[in-house]
C-alpha positions as CSV (number, residue, x, y, z in Angstrom):
1,M,125.8,0.1,88.2
2,E,124.4,3.1,86.4
3,K,123.7,6.3,88.3
4,I,120.1,7.3,88.6
5,K,119.7,10.9,87.4
6,S,117.6,13.4,89.3
7,A,114.7,15.2,87.6
8,L,116.8,18.4,87.6
9,E,119.7,16.7,85.8
10,I,117.3,15.3,83.2
11,A,115.7,18.7,82.7
12,L,119.1,20.3,82.3
13,E,120.2,17.8,79.7
14,K,117.0,18.4,77.8
15,T,117.5,22.1,77.9
16,N,121.0,21.7,76.6
17,N,119.8,19.5,73.8
18,L,117.1,22.1,72.9
19,E,119.7,24.9,72.9
20,Q,121.9,22.9,70.5
21,E,119.0,22.3,68.2
22,L,118.2,26.0,67.5
23,T,117.4,26.4,63.9
24,A,119.0,29.0,61.7
25,E,115.7,30.8,61.6
26,E,115.6,30.9,65.4
27,I,119.1,32.2,65.5
28,Q,118.2,35.0,63.0
29,L,115.2,35.8,65.1
30,E,117.2,36.1,68.2
31,K,119.7,38.4,66.5
32,R,116.9,40.6,65.2
33,E,115.6,40.9,68.7
34,R,119.1,42.0,69.9
35,V,119.2,44.6,67.1
36,R,115.9,46.3,68.0
37,P,117.0,48.2,71.1
38,M,120.1,49.5,69.3
39,L,118.1,50.7,66.4
40,A,115.4,52.2,68.7
41,K,118.1,54.5,70.1
42,F,119.2,55.3,66.6
43,Y,115.7,56.1,65.3
44,K,115.0,58.2,68.4
45,E,118.3,60.1,67.6
46,E,119.8,59.1,71.0
47,I,122.8,57.8,69.1
48,D,124.1,58.6,65.6
49,A,125.9,56.4,63.1
50,E,129.1,56.6,65.0
51,G,127.3,55.5,68.2
52,L,125.7,52.6,66.4
53,W,129.2,51.7,65.0
54,K,130.7,51.7,68.5
55,I,128.0,49.4,69.9
56,L,128.3,47.0,67.1
57,K,132.1,47.0,67.1
58,E,131.9,45.5,70.6
59,E,129.6,42.7,69.3
60,E,132.0,41.3,66.7
61,D,129.2,39.3,65.1
62,Q,129.0,39.5,61.3
63,D,125.4,38.1,61.2
64,L,124.4,40.8,63.7
65,L,125.9,43.4,61.5
66,N,124.0,42.1,58.5
67,Q,120.7,42.0,60.5
68,T,121.2,45.6,61.6
69,Q,121.9,46.7,58.1
70,L,118.9,44.8,56.9
71,F,116.6,46.6,59.4
72,L,118.0,49.9,58.3
73,V,117.5,49.0,54.6
74,E,114.0,47.9,55.3
75,S,113.2,51.1,57.0
76,L,113.9,53.1,53.8
77,G,110.9,54.1,51.8
78,L,110.0,56.3,48.9
79,K,108.6,58.9,51.3
80,T,111.4,58.8,53.9
81,S,112.4,62.3,54.7
82,E,115.8,63.5,53.3
83,E,117.2,63.8,56.8
84,Q,116.1,60.4,57.9
85,F,117.4,58.9,54.6
86,K,120.8,60.5,55.2
87,R,120.9,59.1,58.8
88,R,120.1,55.6,57.7
89,K,122.6,55.8,54.9
90,E,125.3,56.9,57.3
91,G,124.3,54.0,59.6
92,I,124.4,51.4,56.9
93,L,127.8,52.6,55.6
94,A,129.2,52.8,59.2
95,I,128.2,49.2,59.8
96,E,129.7,48.1,56.5
97,T,133.1,49.3,57.6
98,L,133.0,46.8,60.5
99,K,132.4,43.8,58.2
100,E,135.2,41.6,57.1
101,G,135.6,42.3,53.4
102,G,133.1,45.1,53.5
103,N,131.9,46.7,50.3
104,S,131.1,50.3,51.3
105,S,131.4,51.5,47.7
106,F,128.6,49.1,46.6
107,F,126.3,50.2,49.4
108,E,127.0,53.9,48.8
109,Q,126.3,53.5,45.1
110,V,123.0,51.7,45.6
111,L,121.9,54.1,48.4
112,N,122.7,57.0,46.1
113,Q,120.5,55.4,43.4
114,L,117.7,55.2,46.0
115,N,118.2,58.9,46.9
116,T,118.2,59.9,43.2
117,L,115.0,57.9,42.7
118,Q,113.4,59.7,45.7
119,Q,114.3,63.1,44.3
120,Q,113.0,62.2,40.8
121,Y,109.7,61.0,42.4
122,N,109.4,64.2,44.4
123,Q,110.1,66.4,41.4
124,E,107.6,64.6,39.2
125,L,105.0,64.8,42.0
126,E,105.6,68.5,42.3
127,E,105.1,68.9,38.6
128,I,101.8,67.0,38.6
129,Q,100.6,69.1,41.6
130,E,101.6,72.3,39.8
131,Q,99.7,71.2,36.7
132,L,96.6,70.4,38.8
133,K,96.8,73.9,40.4
134,E,97.1,75.5,36.9
135,M,94.1,73.5,35.5
136,K,92.0,74.5,38.5
137,E,92.8,78.2,37.9
138,Q,92.1,77.9,34.2
139,N,88.8,76.2,34.6
140,S,87.6,78.2,37.6
141,G,85.6,80.7,35.5
142,V,84.1,78.1,33.2
143,Q,82.3,76.2,36.0
144,M,79.1,78.4,36.3
145,R,76.0,76.5,35.2
146,P,72.3,76.8,35.7
147,V,70.8,74.6,38.4
148,R,67.1,74.2,39.3
149,T,66.4,74.6,43.0
150,R,63.7,72.7,45.0
151,D,61.2,75.6,44.7
152,G,61.5,75.5,40.9
153,R,63.7,78.6,40.4
154,T,66.8,78.4,38.2
155,V,70.0,79.8,39.6
156,M,73.6,80.0,38.5
157,Q,75.9,77.8,40.6
158,L,79.5,76.9,40.4
159,G,79.7,73.3,39.1
160,S,82.1,70.9,40.7
161,D,81.9,68.2,38.0
162,L,84.8,69.5,36.0
163,D,86.8,70.1,39.2
164,Q,86.1,66.6,40.4
165,E,87.0,65.1,37.0
166,I,90.3,67.0,37.0
167,K,91.0,65.8,40.6
168,K,90.2,62.3,39.6
169,Q,92.5,62.4,36.6
170,F,95.3,63.8,38.6
171,S,94.8,61.4,41.5
172,Q,95.1,58.5,38.9
173,R,98.3,60.1,37.6
174,I,99.7,60.4,41.1
175,A,98.8,56.8,41.9
176,Q,100.5,55.6,38.7
177,L,103.6,57.6,39.5
178,E,103.7,56.3,43.0
179,E,103.3,52.7,41.9
180,L,106.0,53.1,39.3
181,Y,108.5,54.6,41.7
182,N,107.5,52.2,44.6
183,N,108.2,49.3,42.2
184,R,111.6,50.7,41.2
185,F,112.4,51.4,44.9
186,K,111.4,47.9,45.9
187,Q,113.6,46.4,43.2
188,I,116.7,48.2,44.5
189,I,115.8,47.4,48.2
190,D,115.4,43.7,47.2
191,H,118.9,43.9,45.6
192,L,120.3,45.2,48.9
193,R,118.5,42.5,50.8
194,Q,120.1,39.8,48.6
195,E,123.5,41.3,49.3
196,L,122.9,41.2,53.0
197,S,121.5,37.6,53.0
């Protein structure tokens, strides 16, 4: 005769079956949630790359290493400060040393490309801003123009049309520069993402 199962036994069996049926996406999500507290400490500078390395060394989970690196890579941006970029780079490289068959030289090379791209962007942005400053200085004396007031008098007033037009042109140049460099930056980040997937 078959044993009748209690409601608790049936519930436990269903729970076990559900746990076994976790999808790859759910596993990745769970790992990402495990990474967040570690990286929060890292971002708050409570731990450095070595501290992150020590925590992850105890985990011995290659997927968790990849998820952590992926978070660090995704936190990089064109406007990330030089100090924060350096910290994240050190973190990514430290984690890479924990991986079986790690490729630190690849990551260092790609991260150096990103850093160079950032420096080029900042240099070109500075040049554009300097040109804007020079244009404003050159055109400052030319902006006097006659304007009729409400009471019918004509007075000389500094015109802002030229200044606004210059600002508009330079704003467009800056937007184009930013778009160009953001696209380049994104391509390199996507390459890193593929390597970590």
